[in-house]
Backbone as ProteinMPNN parsed JSONL, in Angstrom:
{"seq_chain_A": "MTVQSYFGLDNNENVWRLVQRSGGKTVFLQQFNNTVNGLNELARFIKSRCNKPRIYIKSTGCVALGLLKYLCGIPGIEVVFISEAGFNQYQTCFSKNISRDSKATSCEAEILADCAERMI", "coords_chain_A": {"N_chain_A": [[-4.518, -13.501, -19.096], [-4.171, -12.283, -15.815], [-2.259, -13.27, -12.901], [-2.777, -12.317, -10.282], [-5.174, -10.023, -9.367], [-6.625, -6.92, -8.366], [-9.538, -5.566, -7.044], [-11.941, -2.972, -6.634], [-15.14, -2.3, -5.457], [-17.999, -0.315, -5.582], [-21.259, 0.852, -4.647], [-23.753, 2.691, -6.189], [-26.69, 4.356, -6.623], [-28.118, 1.985, -7.304], [-26.32, 0.655, -8.931], [-23.376, -1.162, -9.495], [-20.055, -0.174, -9.367], [-17.077, -1.035, -10.823], [-13.639, -1.213, -10.288], [-10.341, -1.892, -11.278], [-7.081, -2.733, -10.118], [-3.961, -3.132, -11.454], [-0.673, -4.001, -12.076], [0.214, -1.701, -10.783], [-1.397, 0.319, -11.722], [-4.502, 2.059, -11.952], [-7.53, 1.153, -13.378], [-10.544, 2.035, -14.741], [-13.218, -0.084, -15.082], [-16.012, -1.052, -15.517], [-19.601, -0.638, -15.212], [-22.197, -2.259, -13.427], [-25.52, -3.329, -13.286], [-27.495, -3.597, -10.319], [-28.945, -6.098, -10.349], [-30.263, -9.421, -10.862], [-29.338, -10.389, -13.364], [-27.354, -8.446, -13.9], [-25.553, -8.829, -11.74], [-24.766, -11.481, -12.141], [-23.441, -11.116, -14.572], [-21.387, -9.424, -13.701], [-19.909, -11.173, -11.982], [-19.068, -13.098, -13.89], [-17.501, -11.425, -15.492], [-15.394, -10.667, -13.754], [-14.254, -13.192, -13.291], [-13.232, -13.676, -15.826], [-11.127, -11.929, -15.977], [-8.977, -12.532, -14.283], [-7.097, -14.96, -12.262], [-6.956, -15.158, -9.432], [-8.729, -13.236, -7.818], [-8.756, -10.36, -5.692], [-11.014, -8.675, -3.828], [-12.288, -5.671, -2.628], [-14.893, -4.331, -0.753], [-16.975, -1.755, 0.282], [-18.713, -1.946, 3.23], [-22.078, -2.114, 3.01], [-24.344, -3.057, 4.188], [-27.189, -5.103, 3.55], [-27.111, -4.9, 0.775], [-24.427, -5.227, -0.003], [-24.008, -7.785, 1.027], [-25.773, -9.251, -0.516], [-24.492, -9.091, -2.97], [-22.27, -10.673, -2.449], [-23.196, -13.298, -2.626], [-23.186, -13.794, -5.368], [-20.515, -13.45, -6.01], [-19.236, -15.536, -4.746], [-19.021, -17.735, -6.381], [-16.706, -17.564, -7.793], [-13.647, -19.008, -8.372], [-10.903, -19.147, -6.066], [-11.273, -16.642, -4.982], [-10.967, -13.702, -2.955], [-12.646, -11.851, -0.687], [-13.097, -8.801, 0.925], [-14.759, -6.997, 3.349], [-15.124, -3.629, 4.067], [-15.499, -1.48, 6.782], [-17.302, 1.606, 7.437], [-15.738, 3.312, 9.061], [-13.2, 2.134, 8.73], [-12.899, 2.495, 5.977], [-12.775, 5.292, 5.824], [-10.34, 5.703, 7.151], [-8.516, 4.348, 5.437], [-8.903, 5.898, 3.179], [-7.747, 8.312, 3.914], [-5.082, 7.521, 4.185], [-4.323, 6.412, 1.659], [-5.254, 7.952, -0.483], [-3.602, 9.698, -1.867], [-2.314, 8.312, -3.853], [-4.097, 7.711, -5.839], [-5.221, 7.432, -9.132], [-6.344, 9.989, -11.261], [-7.058, 10.203, -13.885], [-9.134, 9.203, -15.417], [-12.287, 10.051, -16.551], [-14.624, 8.753, -15.864], [-14.362, 7.375, -13.506], [-14.93, 5.995, -10.216], [-14.478, 7.363, -7.163], [-14.576, 6.073, -4.598], [-14.508, 3.329, -5.286], [-12.026, 3.269, -6.533], [-10.282, 3.827, -4.398], [-10.811, 1.59, -2.811], [-9.893, -0.481, -4.496], [-7.195, 0.191, -4.574], [-6.548, -0.189, -1.881], [-6.965, -2.969, -1.733], [-4.859, -3.904, -3.257], [-2.663, -3.134, -1.737], [-2.943, -4.221, 0.84], [-2.076, -6.962, 2.919]], "CA_chain_A": [[-5.081, -13.406, -17.768], [-3.172, -12.034, -14.789], [-2.315, -14.199, -11.777], [-3.419, -11.645, -9.151], [-5.756, -8.724, -9.668], [-7.237, -6.273, -7.212], [-10.734, -4.862, -7.468], [-12.757, -2.21, -5.697], [-16.538, -2.209, -5.886], [-18.896, 0.498, -4.772], [-22.635, 0.849, -5.118], [-24.334, 4.019, -6.258], [-27.929, 4.388, -7.39], [-28.45, 0.638, -7.764], [-25.321, 0.241, -9.908], [-22.065, -1.474, -8.932], [-18.935, 0.324, -10.151], [-15.931, -1.921, -10.644], [-12.326, -0.668, -10.635], [-9.28, -2.893, -11.137], [-5.672, -2.307, -10.026], [-3.078, -4.139, -12.013], [0.597, -3.416, -12.467], [0.358, -0.382, -10.194], [-2.259, 1.294, -12.382], [-5.936, 1.924, -11.744], [-8.264, 1.192, -14.635], [-11.991, 1.906, -14.576], [-13.645, -1.162, -15.953], [-17.39, -1.135, -15.984], [-20.697, -0.562, -14.256], [-23.124, -3.384, -13.53], [-26.772, -3.105, -12.566], [-27.706, -4.428, -9.135], [-30.039, -7.016, -10.669], [-29.761, -10.785, -11.007], [-28.541, -10.456, -14.595], [-26.178, -7.593, -13.748], [-24.611, -9.449, -10.814], [-24.193, -12.641, -12.842], [-22.492, -10.567, -15.544], [-20.244, -8.946, -12.913], [-19.122, -12.343, -11.575], [-18.419, -13.636, -15.103], [-16.493, -10.46, -15.922], [-14.233, -10.79, -12.86], [-13.634, -14.497, -13.591], [-12.513, -13.605, -17.099], [-10.016, -10.989, -15.882], [-7.845, -13.008, -13.485], [-7.23, -16.257, -11.59], [-7.097, -15.03, -7.98], [-9.113, -11.855, -7.545], [-8.954, -9.835, -4.338], [-12.04, -7.648, -3.995], [-12.651, -4.899, -1.442], [-16.22, -3.735, -0.853], [-17.394, -0.983, 1.445], [-19.868, -2.612, 3.812], [-23.299, -1.326, 2.872], [-25.453, -3.858, 4.673], [-27.721, -6.212, 2.761], [-26.735, -4.746, -0.633], [-23.11, -5.861, -0.156], [-24.145, -9.218, 1.283], [-26.419, -9.815, -1.699], [-23.449, -9.215, -3.99], [-21.386, -11.776, -2.063], [-23.794, -14.538, -3.137], [-22.762, -13.952, -6.76], [-19.059, -13.508, -6.079], [-18.742, -16.792, -4.168], [-18.81, -18.714, -7.432], [-15.427, -17.319, -8.453], [-12.59, -19.78, -7.704], [-9.738, -18.431, -5.557], [-11.625, -15.26, -4.663], [-10.825, -13.174, -1.602], [-13.501, -10.674, -0.553], [-12.95, -8.121, 2.205], [-15.715, -5.921, 3.587], [-14.532, -2.523, 4.808], [-16.485, -0.669, 7.497], [-17.235, 3.046, 7.145], [-14.567, 3.859, 9.759], [-12.004, 1.621, 8.052], [-12.806, 3.158, 4.679], [-12.293, 6.663, 6.053], [-8.923, 5.631, 7.477], [-7.808, 4.009, 4.202], [-8.991, 7.045, 2.277], [-6.746, 9.274, 4.371], [-3.736, 6.983, 3.949], [-4.001, 6.01, 0.297], [-5.841, 8.768, -1.541], [-2.56, 10.403, -2.615], [-1.842, 7.486, -4.954], [-5.2, 7.374, -6.735], [-5.181, 8.037, -10.466], [-7.512, 10.812, -11.557], [-7.061, 10.476, -15.311], [-10.333, 8.694, -16.083], [-13.435, 10.877, -16.188], [-15.761, 7.935, -15.439], [-14.034, 6.557, -12.35], [-15.59, 6.193, -8.941], [-13.431, 7.574, -6.157], [-14.612, 5.032, -3.571], [-14.044, 2.066, -5.871], [-10.585, 3.412, -6.751], [-9.612, 3.696, -3.101], [-10.946, 0.199, -2.398], [-8.97, -1.28, -5.321], [-5.851, 0.507, -4.1], [-6.387, -0.899, -0.599], [-6.864, -4.406, -2.014], [-3.504, -4.173, -3.76], [-1.663, -2.851, -0.709], [-3.116, -5.004, 2.057], [-1.546, -8.337, 2.891]], "C_chain_A": [[-3.968, -13.202, -16.75], [-3.349, -13.029, -13.646], [-3.053, -13.583, -10.597], [-3.924, -10.287, -9.6], [-6.522, -8.235, -8.458], [-8.389, -5.405, -7.694], [-11.332, -4.081, -6.306], [-14.151, -2.099, -6.286], [-17.279, -1.244, -4.983], [-20.257, 0.551, -5.435], [-23.166, 2.275, -5.075], [-25.559, 3.957, -7.165], [-28.239, 3.053, -8.059], [-27.548, 0.141, -8.894], [-24.027, -0.043, -9.156], [-20.998, -0.957, -9.887], [-17.72, -0.516, -9.805], [-14.666, -1.23, -11.136], [-11.298, -1.757, -10.378], [-7.932, -2.202, -11.02], [-4.849, -3.459, -10.55], [-1.807, -3.452, -12.466], [0.787, -2.007, -11.95], [-0.502, 0.694, -10.83], [-3.717, 0.998, -12.077], [-6.635, 2.099, -13.079], [-9.746, 1.075, -14.313], [-12.471, 0.857, -15.559], [-15.075, -1.0, -16.439], [-18.362, -0.892, -14.843], [-21.647, -1.718, -14.517], [-24.368, -3.067, -12.709], [-26.872, -4.056, -11.381], [-28.983, -5.245, -9.32], [-29.434, -8.41, -10.783], [-28.872, -10.889, -12.246], [-27.26, -9.633, -14.481], [-25.132, -8.211, -12.843], [-23.986, -10.716, -11.396], [-23.143, -12.188, -13.855], [-21.223, -10.067, -14.843], [-19.338, -10.106, -12.504], [-18.392, -12.959, -12.763], [-17.283, -12.724, -15.565], [-15.227, -10.579, -15.069], [-13.507, -12.106, -13.12], [-12.778, -14.428, -14.841], [-11.263, -12.729, -17.022], [-8.8, -11.539, -15.136], [-8.151, -14.349, -12.832], [-7.538, -16.145, -10.107], [-7.481, -13.604, -7.616], [-9.195, -11.552, -6.052], [-9.873, -8.636, -4.492], [-12.325, -6.994, -2.65], [-13.978, -4.203, -1.721], [-16.486, -2.962, 0.428], [-18.686, -1.596, 1.958], [-21.087, -1.703, 3.768], [-24.517, -2.159, 3.241], [-25.877, -4.939, 3.703], [-27.372, -6.1, 1.281], [-25.406, -5.452, -0.89], [-23.202, -7.366, 0.078], [-24.846, -9.92, 0.115], [-25.423, -10.019, -2.832], [-22.551, -10.42, -3.718], [-21.891, -13.118, -2.595], [-23.325, -14.816, -4.571], [-21.253, -14.103, -6.889], [-18.495, -14.831, -5.581], [-18.486, -17.872, -5.213], [-17.487, -18.548, -8.17], [-14.337, -18.077, -7.713], [-11.442, -18.879, -7.25], [-10.01, -17.003, -5.141], [-11.339, -14.933, -3.2], [-11.643, -11.893, -1.558], [-13.324, -10.111, 0.844], [-13.989, -7.014, 2.264], [-15.042, -4.877, 4.471], [-15.654, -1.736, 5.485], [-16.331, 0.798, 7.095], [-16.009, 3.678, 7.798], [-13.27, 3.4, 9.101], [-11.81, 2.286, 6.709], [-12.265, 4.569, 4.83], [-10.807, 6.683, 6.374], [-8.086, 5.308, 6.234], [-7.777, 5.194, 3.246], [-7.947, 8.094, 2.64], [-5.344, 8.808, 4.007], [-3.386, 6.843, 2.479], [-4.463, 6.953, -0.797], [-4.803, 9.519, -2.373], [-2.129, 9.63, -3.856], [-2.915, 7.158, -5.988], [-5.062, 8.142, -8.044], [-6.461, 8.814, -10.704], [-7.647, 11.07, -13.054], [-8.291, 9.963, -16.049], [-11.537, 9.488, -15.617], [-14.585, 10.068, -15.611], [-15.491, 7.141, -14.163], [-14.849, 6.929, -11.124], [-14.518, 6.285, -7.879], [-13.417, 6.462, -5.115], [-14.097, 3.704, -4.108], [-12.546, 2.118, -6.137], [-9.815, 3.21, -5.456], [-9.676, 2.25, -2.621], [-10.024, -0.715, -3.196], [-7.531, -1.053, -4.897], [-5.568, -0.196, -2.774], [-6.202, -2.397, -0.82], [-5.463, -4.755, -2.473], [-2.468, -4.046, -2.649], [-1.761, -3.73, 0.536], [-2.614, -6.425, 1.886], [-2.664, -9.303, 3.232]], "O_chain_A": [[-2.936, -13.871, -16.813], [-4.437, -13.566, -13.441], [-3.874, -14.253, -9.969], [-3.166, -9.491, -10.156], [-7.002, -9.018, -7.639], [-8.242, -4.615, -8.626], [-11.235, -4.487, -5.148], [-14.314, -1.833, -7.477], [-17.197, -1.343, -3.758], [-20.386, 0.322, -6.638], [-23.047, 2.971, -4.067], [-25.47, 3.555, -8.325], [-28.582, 3.006, -9.241], [-27.956, -0.687, -9.71], [-23.622, 0.732, -8.289], [-21.029, -1.262, -11.079], [-17.379, -0.685, -8.634], [-14.621, -0.724, -12.258], [-11.375, -2.465, -9.374], [-7.658, -1.223, -11.714], [-5.019, -4.608, -10.143], [-1.855, -2.436, -13.159], [1.446, -1.194, -12.598], [-0.35, 1.872, -10.506], [-4.118, -0.16, -11.959], [-6.378, 3.052, -13.815], [-10.162, 0.108, -13.674], [-12.151, 0.92, -16.747], [-15.317, -0.832, -17.635], [-17.996, -0.934, -13.669], [-21.878, -2.11, -15.661], [-24.274, -2.593, -11.577], [-26.389, -5.186, -11.44], [-29.951, -5.112, -8.572], [-28.211, -8.554, -10.797], [-27.767, -11.425, -12.171], [-26.198, -10.076, -14.918], [-23.94, -8.131, -13.138], [-22.808, -10.99, -11.168], [-22.085, -12.804, -13.979], [-20.116, -10.267, -15.342], [-18.12, -10.023, -12.667], [-17.216, -13.307, -12.652], [-16.228, -13.202, -15.982], [-14.117, -10.59, -15.601], [-12.277, -12.134, -13.167], [-11.717, -15.049, -14.908], [-10.422, -12.783, -17.92], [-7.689, -11.05, -15.343], [-9.289, -14.818, -12.838], [-8.301, -16.949, -9.573], [-6.637, -12.839, -7.149], [-9.645, -12.378, -5.257], [-9.548, -7.687, -5.206], [-12.574, -7.678, -1.657], [-14.169, -3.578, -2.764], [-16.248, -3.462, 1.527], [-19.648, -1.748, 1.205], [-21.118, -0.653, 4.411], [-25.594, -1.984, 2.672], [-25.039, -5.613, 3.102], [-27.34, -7.117, 0.589], [-25.265, -6.184, -1.869], [-22.536, -8.138, -0.612], [-24.53, -11.069, -0.196], [-25.502, -11.004, -3.567], [-22.123, -11.104, -4.647], [-21.094, -13.977, -2.972], [-23.095, -15.97, -4.932], [-20.768, -14.804, -7.777], [-17.385, -15.208, -5.958], [-17.782, -18.841, -4.926], [-17.187, -19.32, -9.081], [-14.116, -17.819, -6.53], [-11.053, -17.956, -7.966], [-9.073, -16.224, -4.963], [-11.456, -15.79, -2.324], [-11.368, -10.953, -2.304], [-13.389, -10.844, 1.831], [-14.093, -6.195, 1.35], [-14.459, -5.21, 5.503], [-16.638, -1.369, 4.843], [-15.334, 1.176, 6.48], [-15.317, 4.483, 7.175], [-12.344, 4.194, 8.934], [-10.684, 2.611, 6.333], [-11.404, 4.997, 4.062], [-10.087, 7.575, 5.925], [-7.052, 5.937, 6.009], [-6.769, 5.461, 2.592], [-7.334, 8.694, 1.758], [-4.514, 9.604, 3.57], [-2.253, 7.13, 2.09], [-4.087, 6.762, -1.953], [-5.108, 9.937, -3.49], [-1.63, 10.225, -4.811], [-2.657, 6.398, -6.921], [-4.818, 9.348, -8.051], [-7.548, 8.337, -10.377], [-8.277, 12.048, -13.457], [-8.46, 10.278, -17.227], [-11.786, 9.591, -14.416], [-15.446, 10.63, -14.933], [-16.314, 6.312, -13.775], [-15.384, 8.033, -11.019], [-13.725, 5.357, -7.72], [-12.347, 5.954, -4.779], [-13.321, 3.027, -3.434], [-11.861, 1.107, -5.981], [-8.81, 2.5, -5.428], [-8.697, 1.736, -2.08], [-9.432, -1.633, -2.63], [-6.734, -1.99, -4.863], [-4.48, -0.734, -2.569], [-5.37, -3.023, -0.163], [-4.937, -5.807, -2.109], [-1.489, -4.791, -2.636], [-0.758, -3.955, 1.212], [-2.728, -7.008, 0.808], [-2.444, -10.514, 3.267]]}, "name": "protein", "num_of_chains": 1, "seq": "MTVQSYFGLDNNENVWRLVQRSGGKTVFLQQFNNTVNGLNELARFIKSRCNKPRIYIKSTGCVALGLLKYLCGIPGIEVVFISEAGFNQYQTCFSKNISRDSKATSCEAEILADCAERMI"}
């Protein structure tokens, strides 16, 4: 288990896509359904990957707030909601460093994970 890991989560078609940054590399991890069982599985998965996760989520209203209820059970968690304007600014600044080697990755989740790693 790593001490600090950085995650980006985005929602598309009722599925949460999770991307992790660790050791300067972006790794596509998994997709989780936006259901009670899927969100519980997502929280357990993040807990099993690290001790102090930092998660960036693009603010999508009640969908993102519903996810927060499940993430709050993770000890040492830090969750940051990014507005649409903030996301666009981060995308401009950080998109040059995003790995494009995984065919299943989500661009938004990758950018959010990259931001989580870079922000203090």
